[in-house]
Structures are given as structure tokens and as C-alpha cells.
C-alpha positions as CSV (number, residue, x, y, z in Angstrom):
1,M,6.5,17.1,20.2
2,R,7.6,14.0,19.9
3,K,8.7,12.6,16.4
4,V,9.0,9.5,15.0
5,T,12.5,8.2,14.5
6,G,14.3,8.5,11.2
7,A,14.4,4.8,11.2
8,T,10.9,4.0,11.1
9,V,10.5,6.9,8.2
10,A,13.3,4.8,6.3
11,M,11.9,1.9,6.6
12,I,8.4,2.8,5.6
13,L,10.0,4.5,2.5
14,A,12.0,1.7,1.5
15,I,9.3,-0.7,1.9
16,A,7.2,1.7,-0.3
17,L,10.4,2.1,-3.0
18,Y,9.9,-2.0,-3.0
19,F,6.8,-2.1,-3.8
20,T,6.8,0.6,-6.4
21,L,9.8,-0.7,-8.0
22,F,8.7,-4.7,-8.2
23,W,5.4,-4.6,-8.7
24,G,5.5,-1.5,-11.0
25,F,7.8,-3.4,-13.3
26,D,5.8,-6.8,-12.8
27,A,2.6,-5.0,-13.4
28,L,4.4,-3.4,-16.6
29,R,5.5,-6.7,-17.7
30,V,2.0,-8.2,-17.8
31,L,0.5,-5.8,-19.0
32,T,2.8,-4.7,-22.5
33,S,2.7,-8.7,-23.0
34,P,0.4,-10.0,-25.6
35,T,-1.0,-12.9,-23.4
36,Y,-0.9,-10.7,-20.2
37,G,1.9,-12.6,-18.6
38,L,1.0,-15.9,-18.7
39,E,3.7,-17.0,-21.2
40,D,5.7,-17.2,-17.8
41,V,4.8,-20.1,-16.3
42,W,6.6,-19.6,-12.9
43,R,4.8,-16.2,-12.0
44,S,1.1,-17.3,-13.8
45,Q,0.8,-20.3,-11.5
46,F,-1.6,-18.5,-9.4
47,I,-3.7,-17.3,-12.4
48,F,-4.1,-20.7,-13.6
49,G,-4.7,-22.3,-10.1
50,I,-7.8,-19.6,-9.5
51,G,-9.0,-20.1,-13.1
52,R,-9.1,-24.0,-12.3
53,V,-11.1,-23.2,-9.3
54,L,-13.4,-20.7,-10.9
55,G,-13.7,-22.8,-14.1
56,L,-12.5,-19.9,-16.3
57,G,-11.8,-20.6,-20.0
58,P,-8.8,-19.0,-22.0
59,I,-10.6,-15.6,-22.0
60,G,-11.3,-15.7,-18.6
61,L,-7.9,-16.6,-17.6
62,I,-6.4,-13.5,-19.5
63,K,-8.9,-11.0,-18.1
64,L,-7.9,-12.4,-14.6
65,A,-4.4,-11.9,-15.7
66,A,-5.1,-8.2,-16.8
67,F,-7.0,-7.6,-13.5
68,F,-4.0,-9.0,-11.4
69,G,-1.6,-6.9,-13.4
70,T,-4.0,-3.8,-13.0
71,L,-4.1,-4.2,-9.1
72,K,-0.1,-4.5,-9.0
73,L,-0.2,-1.1,-11.0
74,A,-2.5,0.5,-8.9
75,V,-0.2,-0.4,-5.8
76,A,2.9,0.8,-7.4
77,I,1.1,4.0,-8.4
78,V,-0.1,4.3,-4.8
79,C,3.5,3.6,-3.2
80,A,4.9,6.2,-5.5
81,V,2.5,8.6,-4.9
82,H,3.2,8.3,-1.1
83,I,7.2,8.6,-1.8
84,V,6.6,12.1,-3.4
85,D,4.1,12.7,-0.3
86,R,7.0,11.9,2.2
87,I,9.3,14.0,0.3
88,R,7.2,16.7,0.1
89,S,6.4,16.2,4.0
90,L,10.8,17.2,4.4
91,M,10.1,20.7,3.0
92,G,7.1,21.2,5.4
93,G,4.0,19.4,6.5
94,K,2.8,16.2,7.3
95,P,2.8,13.0,5.3
96,N,-0.7,11.1,4.6
97,T,-0.1,7.6,5.7
98,E,-3.6,6.7,4.6
99,I,-2.5,6.9,0.9
100,L,-0.1,4.0,1.8
101,E,-2.1,2.2,4.0
102,G,-4.6,1.7,1.3
103,G,-2.1,0.5,-1.0
104,L,-0.9,-2.1,1.2
105,I,-4.6,-3.3,1.8
106,L,-4.5,-4.0,-2.0
107,V,-1.0,-5.7,-1.1
108,L,-2.8,-8.1,1.5
109,L,-5.8,-8.9,-0.9
110,V,-3.4,-9.7,-3.8
111,S,-1.3,-11.8,-1.8
112,V,-3.8,-13.8,-0.1
113,A,-5.5,-14.4,-3.2
114,T,-2.2,-15.7,-4.6
115,A,-1.2,-17.7,-1.7
116,G,-4.2,-20.2,-2.1
117,P,-3.6,-21.5,-5.2
118,T,0.1,-21.9,-4.3
119,V,-0.9,-23.7,-1.4
120,W,-3.2,-26.1,-3.3
121,S,-0.3,-26.6,-6.0
122,H,2.3,-27.5,-3.4
123,N,4.9,-24.7,-4.8
124,T,6.6,-23.8,-1.6
125,D,9.2,-21.4,-3.7
126,L,6.0,-19.0,-4.9
127,L,4.4,-19.3,-1.6
128,R,7.7,-18.0,0.1
129,E,7.8,-15.2,-2.0
130,Q,3.9,-14.2,-1.3
131,V,4.4,-14.8,2.5
132,F,7.6,-12.2,1.8
133,Q,5.3,-9.3,0.3
134,L,2.9,-10.1,3.1
135,L,5.4,-9.6,5.7
136,L,6.8,-6.5,4.0
137,A,3.0,-5.0,3.8
138,A,2.8,-6.1,7.7
139,V,5.7,-4.3,8.8
140,A,4.8,-1.3,6.8
141,T,1.3,-1.0,8.2
142,A,2.8,-1.6,11.8
143,L,5.1,1.1,11.5
144,C,2.5,3.4,10.0
145,M,0.5,2.7,12.8
146,V,3.7,3.7,15.4
147,E,3.9,6.8,13.2
148,R,0.1,7.6,13.7
149,S,0.3,7.0,17.5
150,Y,3.3,9.2,17.7
151,D,1.0,11.8,16.0
152,R,-1.8,11.4,18.7
153,S,0.4,11.4,21.8
154,A,1.7,14.8,21.0
155,P,0.4,17.4,23.2
156,A,-2.5,19.5,21.5
157,A,-2.2,23.3,21.3
158,K,-3.9,25.1,23.9
159,P,-6.9,27.2,21.9
160,V,-6.4,30.6,21.9
161,A,-9.5,33.0,23.0
162,A,-10.8,35.3,20.2
163,A,-11.4,37.9,23.1
164,P,-9.0,39.0,25.8
165,P,-9.8,38.0,29.3
166,G,-12.7,40.0,31.0
167,A,-14.1,41.8,27.6
168,T,-17.7,41.9,27.4
169,W,-19.9,40.4,24.5
170,F,-20.2,42.6,21.2
171,T,-23.8,43.2,20.8
172,P,-24.7,45.8,17.5
173,W,-28.1,46.6,19.2
174,R,-27.4,47.9,22.5
């Protein structure tokens, strides 16, 4: 049975740890702030950009900021669950990569949604940060696909017959 290299697993774990720590701390900063992170002008520019496009007022901006904070917290929790699942799989079993892939889809959605307003506001530094996170999610997704292809290419075990060869069928009313 072919196995995935240790470097592939280490990269997947490192990317999951990145999103757990950085997005988790960012989500906690946003959700524990009285203004849901809107006081940080640098990190909340995309909220104001989306709010301008959607025509949101102050309450709408606060709700939008809370929504993005909740999404980031969900990604951090999903990545933490994947890390725990990987550690569990070291003791025996197979890791479930669909958990991480679901979190990476959320990363993709958040990164694309925040990249639009940063392009409109001509903020290349914030766009660089979003593209970096998008690339990390793409690399992790590609590595998960490689891991899944190795699992499929493993030869399947030959099914064992329930009855020995040459045995007659059991019929109770004979």
C-alpha cells in the first residue's frame, strides 16, 4: 500500500495550524470587541467596502463584521478539529480530509469576498494578505487531493468468500 509522504502531511498540518491560530485570534479579536473590529481601520477596510456596495448603515456594518468574524471562527474550529483528527489518525485509523476541505471552502469564500473591496479601494497591501491566504488554501486543497489519490490507488483487498470453495448452499427445508 502506497502512503503519502510525511512532507505532505506536515504541510497540511502546518496550513491547518496557520488558519487555526491566525484566523482564530482574529475572530476572537473581532467577536470580543464592542464594535466587532471596526475600530481597526486596516483590517476592517473590506467591511466598509462591502457595506458601501450593499448600502449598509452603521447597524448593517456591525452585523457584517460579526458575520465575517463568525466565519473566521468557524474556519479556525474546523482546522483545529482536523488537527485533532490527524493526531488521532497517528494512533490508528484514517484522517478525514473532508473536514479540512470544508474549512478551506470557507477560506476561499471569505478571501474572494474580501479581495473585491480591497481591489476597488486600491489597497495592494491588504490584497497581498488575502492572496497569500487564498494560496495557502489552494496548496492545502491540492495536498488533500494528492492524499486522496494515493488512497484510491492502493490495491483493494480481495474479498473473502463466506463459504469455502465447493461448498453447497445451506437450505434448511431440504
